[in-house]
C-alpha positions as CSV (number, residue, x, y, z in Angstrom):
1,M,0.0,0.0,0.0
2,M,1.3,3.4,-1.0
3,P,1.8,6.0,1.8
4,P,-0.8,8.8,1.4
5,N,1.8,11.6,0.9
6,F,3.7,9.8,-1.9
7,P,2.8,10.6,-5.5
8,E,1.0,8.0,-7.8
9,G,3.2,6.1,-10.2
10,G,6.2,5.6,-7.8
11,E,7.6,2.3,-6.7
12,L,8.1,1.4,-3.0
13,V,11.7,0.2,-2.5
14,D,12.7,-2.4,0.1
15,F,15.7,-1.3,2.2
16,E,17.8,-2.3,5.1
17,I,19.6,-0.1,7.6
18,E,23.3,-0.5,7.2
19,E,24.2,1.6,10.3
20,E,22.0,2.4,13.3
21,P,21.0,6.1,13.3
22,K,22.9,8.1,15.8
23,W,21.3,10.3,18.5
24,V,22.0,14.0,18.1
25,T,22.2,15.7,21.5
26,V,21.0,19.3,21.8
27,K,21.4,21.5,24.9
28,L,18.6,24.1,25.0
29,Q,18.9,27.6,26.3
30,D,16.7,26.7,29.4
31,G,19.2,24.0,30.4
32,S,17.2,21.1,29.1
33,V,19.0,18.4,27.0
34,I,17.1,16.5,24.3
35,Q,18.2,13.8,22.0
36,I,16.8,13.4,18.4
37,K,17.2,10.7,15.8
38,M,15.5,10.0,12.5
39,E,13.7,6.7,11.7
40,I,13.1,5.9,8.1
41,V,9.6,4.6,7.5
42,S,9.5,4.0,3.7
43,I,11.4,4.9,0.5
44,L,9.8,5.5,-2.9
45,K,11.6,5.6,-6.3
46,A,9.8,8.5,-8.0
47,G,11.3,8.2,-11.5
48,H,14.5,9.9,-12.8
49,D,15.9,13.4,-12.8
50,P,15.3,14.7,-16.3
51,N,18.7,16.5,-16.4
52,T,21.0,13.8,-15.1
53,G,19.0,10.6,-15.5
54,L,19.8,9.8,-11.9
55,P,17.1,8.0,-9.9
56,A,14.9,10.3,-7.7
57,Y,13.9,9.0,-4.3
58,M,11.4,10.2,-1.7
59,V,11.9,9.2,1.9
60,Q,9.2,9.1,4.5
61,A,10.8,9.5,8.0
62,T,9.9,10.4,11.5
63,N,11.9,12.0,14.3
64,I,12.2,10.4,17.7
65,I,12.8,12.9,20.5
66,R,13.6,12.1,24.1
67,L,14.3,14.3,27.1
68,K,17.7,13.4,28.5
69,N,18.0,16.0,31.2
70,V,15.9,18.8,32.6
71,D,16.5,21.5,35.2
72,R,14.0,21.2,38.1
73,K,13.0,24.8,37.6
74,N,11.5,23.8,34.2
75,I,9.2,21.2,35.8
76,V,5.6,22.3,36.2
77,K,3.2,20.0,38.0
78,K,-0.6,20.4,37.7
79,K,-2.8,20.2,40.7
80,P,-4.9,17.0,40.7
81,D,-8.2,18.8,40.0
82,E,-6.7,20.6,36.9
83,S,-5.8,17.4,35.1
84,K,-8.7,15.2,36.2
85,G,-9.7,13.0,33.3
86,Q,-7.1,14.4,31.0
87,T,-4.3,12.4,29.4
88,M,-1.7,13.3,26.8
89,Y,-2.7,10.3,24.7
90,R,-5.9,10.1,22.6
């Protein structure tokens, strides 16, 4: 099945990861440290470049972000009655 954001007429290409993606560590101005890495979901061969004849590929990917360190001053806790029945997941 073709991912919805890929154009018609392309060809999904099987792939294997040769090297595990590295985490990029970023220190934010507020003192927090986050890590980010890219995960490839699918690859589509979308034809050839008209000028060079080289194959053209589209890559569907998602970023994974994790919080590695946070200064206590950046933590805000809600009172129990404010968050009653709410969750960050749908």
